[in-house]
C-alpha positions as CSV (number, residue, x, y, z in Angstrom):
1,M,76.3,144.3,76.8
2,Q,78.7,146.7,75.1
3,I,81.4,145.4,72.7
4,S,84.0,147.4,70.7
5,K,86.0,146.7,67.6
6,Y,89.6,147.9,67.5
7,S,92.3,148.1,64.9
8,A,95.9,148.4,66.0
9,N,98.6,148.5,63.4
10,G,96.4,146.4,61.1
11,N,95.5,143.8,63.7
12,D,91.9,143.9,64.6
13,F,90.2,142.8,67.9
14,V,86.8,142.5,69.5
15,I,87.0,143.8,73.1
16,F,84.6,143.8,76.0
17,H,84.8,143.8,79.8
18,T,82.9,141.7,82.4
19,F,83.1,140.4,85.9
20,I,82.5,136.8,84.9
21,N,85.6,134.6,84.3
22,I,84.7,131.7,82.1
23,D,86.1,130.0,79.0
24,R,85.1,131.9,75.8
25,S,86.8,129.8,73.1
26,E,83.6,129.1,71.3
27,L,82.5,132.7,71.5
28,A,85.9,133.8,70.1
29,K,85.4,131.6,67.1
30,K,81.9,133.0,66.5
31,L,82.8,136.7,67.0
32,C,86.0,136.5,65.0
33,N,84.5,134.8,62.0
34,R,84.9,137.2,59.1
35,F,81.9,135.8,57.2
36,N,79.3,135.0,59.9
37,G,80.6,137.2,62.8
38,I,82.1,140.6,63.5
39,G,85.5,139.5,62.1
40,A,88.8,139.9,64.0
41,D,92.2,138.4,64.6
42,G,91.3,137.9,68.2
43,L,88.9,138.4,71.1
44,I,90.1,140.3,74.3
45,V,88.1,140.1,77.5
46,L,89.0,142.4,80.4
47,L,88.4,141.2,83.9
48,P,88.9,142.9,87.3
49,H,92.1,142.2,89.2
50,K,92.9,142.9,92.9
51,K,96.5,144.1,92.3
52,Y,96.6,145.4,88.8
53,D,94.2,147.6,86.8
54,F,92.8,144.5,85.1
55,E,93.7,141.1,83.7
56,W,92.8,139.8,80.3
57,Q,91.6,136.7,78.4
58,F,93.1,136.6,74.9
59,Y,91.7,134.3,72.2
60,N,92.9,133.8,68.7
61,A,90.3,133.7,65.9
62,D,90.3,129.9,66.0
63,G,89.4,129.9,69.7
64,S,92.8,129.0,71.0
65,T,94.4,131.1,73.7
66,A,97.6,133.1,73.6
67,S,99.7,134.4,76.4
68,M,100.4,137.7,74.8
69,C,99.6,139.9,71.8
70,G,101.6,143.2,71.4
71,N,99.1,145.1,69.3
72,G,96.2,143.6,71.4
73,S,97.8,145.0,74.5
74,R,97.8,148.5,73.0
75,A,94.1,148.1,71.9
76,A,93.2,146.8,75.4
77,A,94.9,149.6,77.1
78,H,93.1,152.2,75.0
79,Y,89.8,150.5,75.6
80,A,90.4,150.3,79.4
81,H,91.3,154.0,79.6
82,I,88.3,155.4,77.7
83,E,85.9,153.0,79.5
84,G,87.2,154.3,82.9
85,L,88.8,151.0,83.9
86,A,92.3,152.5,84.2
87,K,94.1,155.8,84.1
88,N,96.3,156.6,81.1
89,K,99.2,154.9,82.8
90,M,98.4,151.3,83.7
91,K,99.5,147.8,84.4
92,F,97.6,144.7,83.6
93,L,98.1,140.9,83.8
94,T,98.4,138.7,80.8
95,G,99.4,135.0,80.4
96,A,103.0,136.2,79.7
97,G,103.1,138.4,82.8
98,V,102.5,142.0,83.7
99,I,102.3,144.6,80.9
100,S,102.7,148.3,81.4
101,A,101.0,150.7,79.0
102,V,100.7,154.5,78.5
103,V,97.8,156.0,76.6
104,D,98.2,159.4,74.9
105,G,95.2,160.2,72.8
106,E,95.1,157.7,70.0
107,V,98.7,156.7,70.6
108,V,99.5,153.8,72.9
109,E,102.9,152.4,74.0
110,S,103.1,149.0,75.7
111,E,106.2,147.7,77.5
112,L,106.4,144.0,76.9
113,T,107.7,141.3,79.3
114,K,111.5,140.7,79.1
115,P,112.2,138.7,75.9
116,V,113.7,135.2,76.1
117,I,116.1,134.0,73.4
118,I,115.4,130.3,72.6
119,N,117.9,129.9,69.8
120,N,120.1,132.7,68.7
121,S,120.9,131.2,65.3
122,F,120.1,128.0,63.4
123,E,119.8,126.8,59.8
124,E,116.7,125.1,58.5
125,E,114.9,124.9,55.1
126,G,117.8,126.8,53.5
127,R,117.4,129.9,55.8
128,V,119.1,131.2,59.0
129,W,116.6,131.6,61.8
130,F,116.4,133.4,65.1
131,F,114.0,132.1,67.8
132,A,112.8,134.2,70.7
133,D,109.8,134.5,73.0
134,T,108.6,138.1,73.1
135,G,105.4,137.2,75.0
136,V,104.7,134.3,72.6
137,P,107.3,132.4,70.5
138,H,108.5,133.8,67.2
139,L,110.8,132.6,64.5
140,V,112.6,135.3,62.5
141,T,114.5,135.2,59.2
142,E,115.9,138.1,57.3
143,V,115.1,138.5,53.6
144,Q,116.1,140.9,50.9
145,D,112.6,141.8,49.9
146,G,109.1,141.4,51.3
147,D,108.1,139.5,48.2
148,D,110.4,136.7,49.5
149,F,107.7,135.9,52.1
150,D,107.0,132.1,51.6
151,K,103.6,131.1,53.1
152,Q,104.2,127.4,52.7
153,L,107.6,127.6,54.4
154,A,106.1,129.7,57.2
155,S,103.3,127.1,57.7
156,R,105.8,124.3,57.9
157,M,108.0,126.1,60.4
158,R,105.0,127.2,62.4
159,Y,103.9,123.6,63.0
160,K,107.3,122.2,63.5
161,H,108.3,124.8,66.2
162,N,104.8,125.7,67.4
163,A,105.7,129.4,66.8
164,N,104.7,132.4,64.7
165,V,107.0,133.0,61.7
166,N,108.4,136.4,60.6
167,F,110.2,137.6,57.5
168,V,112.0,140.9,58.0
169,T,113.6,143.3,55.6
170,L,115.9,146.3,56.4
171,K,115.4,149.3,54.1
172,N,116.6,152.9,54.8
173,N,117.1,152.1,58.6
174,S,113.5,150.9,58.9
175,L,112.2,147.4,59.2
176,Y,109.5,145.8,57.1
177,V,107.9,142.7,58.5
178,R,105.5,140.0,57.3
179,T,104.1,137.5,59.8
180,Y,102.4,134.1,59.7
181,E,100.4,133.8,62.9
182,R,99.5,130.6,64.6
183,G,95.8,130.6,65.7
184,V,95.0,132.5,62.6
185,E,97.0,130.1,60.4
186,N,97.7,132.7,57.8
187,E,99.6,135.9,57.2
188,T,98.1,138.8,59.2
189,M,98.3,142.5,58.5
190,A,100.5,143.0,61.6
191,C,101.8,141.3,64.7
192,G,103.2,143.4,67.5
193,T,105.2,140.7,69.3
194,G,106.4,139.5,65.9
195,M,107.7,143.0,65.0
196,A,109.3,143.1,68.5
197,A,111.1,139.8,67.8
198,C,112.3,141.1,64.4
199,F,113.5,144.4,66.0
200,L,115.3,142.4,68.7
201,Y,117.1,140.2,66.2
202,M,118.2,143.2,64.1
203,Y,119.3,145.1,67.2
204,L,121.3,142.2,68.6
205,N,123.0,142.0,65.2
206,K,123.7,145.7,65.3
207,K,121.7,146.4,62.2
208,V,119.4,148.9,63.9
209,K,119.9,151.2,66.9
210,E,117.9,151.3,70.2
211,S,114.8,152.6,68.4
212,S,113.5,151.9,64.9
213,K,110.4,152.4,62.8
214,V,108.8,149.1,61.8
215,Y,106.2,148.5,59.1
216,P,104.0,145.4,58.9
217,S,101.9,144.4,55.9
218,S,99.3,147.0,56.8
219,K,102.1,149.7,56.2
220,E,101.0,151.4,59.5
221,E,104.0,152.7,61.4
222,L,105.0,151.3,64.7
223,V,108.0,152.5,66.8
224,L,110.0,149.8,68.6
225,R,112.6,150.6,71.2
226,I,114.6,148.7,73.8
227,S,114.8,150.0,77.4
228,K,116.4,148.2,80.3
229,E,116.3,144.9,78.4
230,K,112.5,145.3,77.7
231,L,110.9,146.0,74.4
232,C,108.4,148.8,73.9
233,L,106.1,149.3,71.0
234,K,104.3,152.5,70.2
235,G,101.7,153.5,67.7
236,A,98.2,154.6,67.0
237,V,95.1,152.5,67.7
238,I,91.6,153.0,66.1
239,K,88.3,152.2,67.7
240,T,86.4,151.3,64.5
241,F,82.9,150.8,66.1
242,E,80.9,150.1,69.2
243,L,77.9,147.9,69.6
244,V,75.4,148.0,72.5
245,K,72.9,145.2,72.5
246,N,71.2,142.7,74.7
247,I,73.5,139.8,73.9
248,N,74.4,137.0,76.4
249,F,78.2,136.6,76.1
250,Y,78.5,134.5,79.3
């Protein structure tokens, strides 16, 4: 069995492919554990598909499943391409729908499913919020500075609305985002669908144009753009290591 560890924009993932489709929630918790496992934000398992290049199983670090992960989609696309599972242009099935991706060396762009606005604007906890599903649900609030990130507030909003929570700042025509992710239950170094939700909010409010640079807590640049009502995210991915060992992951 071969497994790979990837980093995409600060999000890290354990990835492998197999023909066997079973529940891997417990495996995800073991592999993603940062003290007793490999350590990652999520586990991605690639499976064959009759119509598309592949389909995936995506697990958060706590073993819960997620329909979509923006940076995970870019890492999975790179893995699939270098492992010969797909050409550099591909389509694959996620819980949120079909994702298109293009691999160009270490740079990968994913086209997400069409976003759904759940609530365009509402006030709660002294802040104005935007609520949208960019593959998974995200709350967005604009702040003047990244230091205004409030982990306790983010946790309360996450559980009340069952959503990820993002704080976005506009500086010099670029966006800076901090995200509290469900399934990790903490701030992560990055969240692709979260940055997509922040970009969408700022674009709809005419604060950014059709394309913008976005920086998460990792400070690694991601380019977000909107094309035919769909959001695309583009940036580098890093294969940090590969392990080949006789391990039963089934």
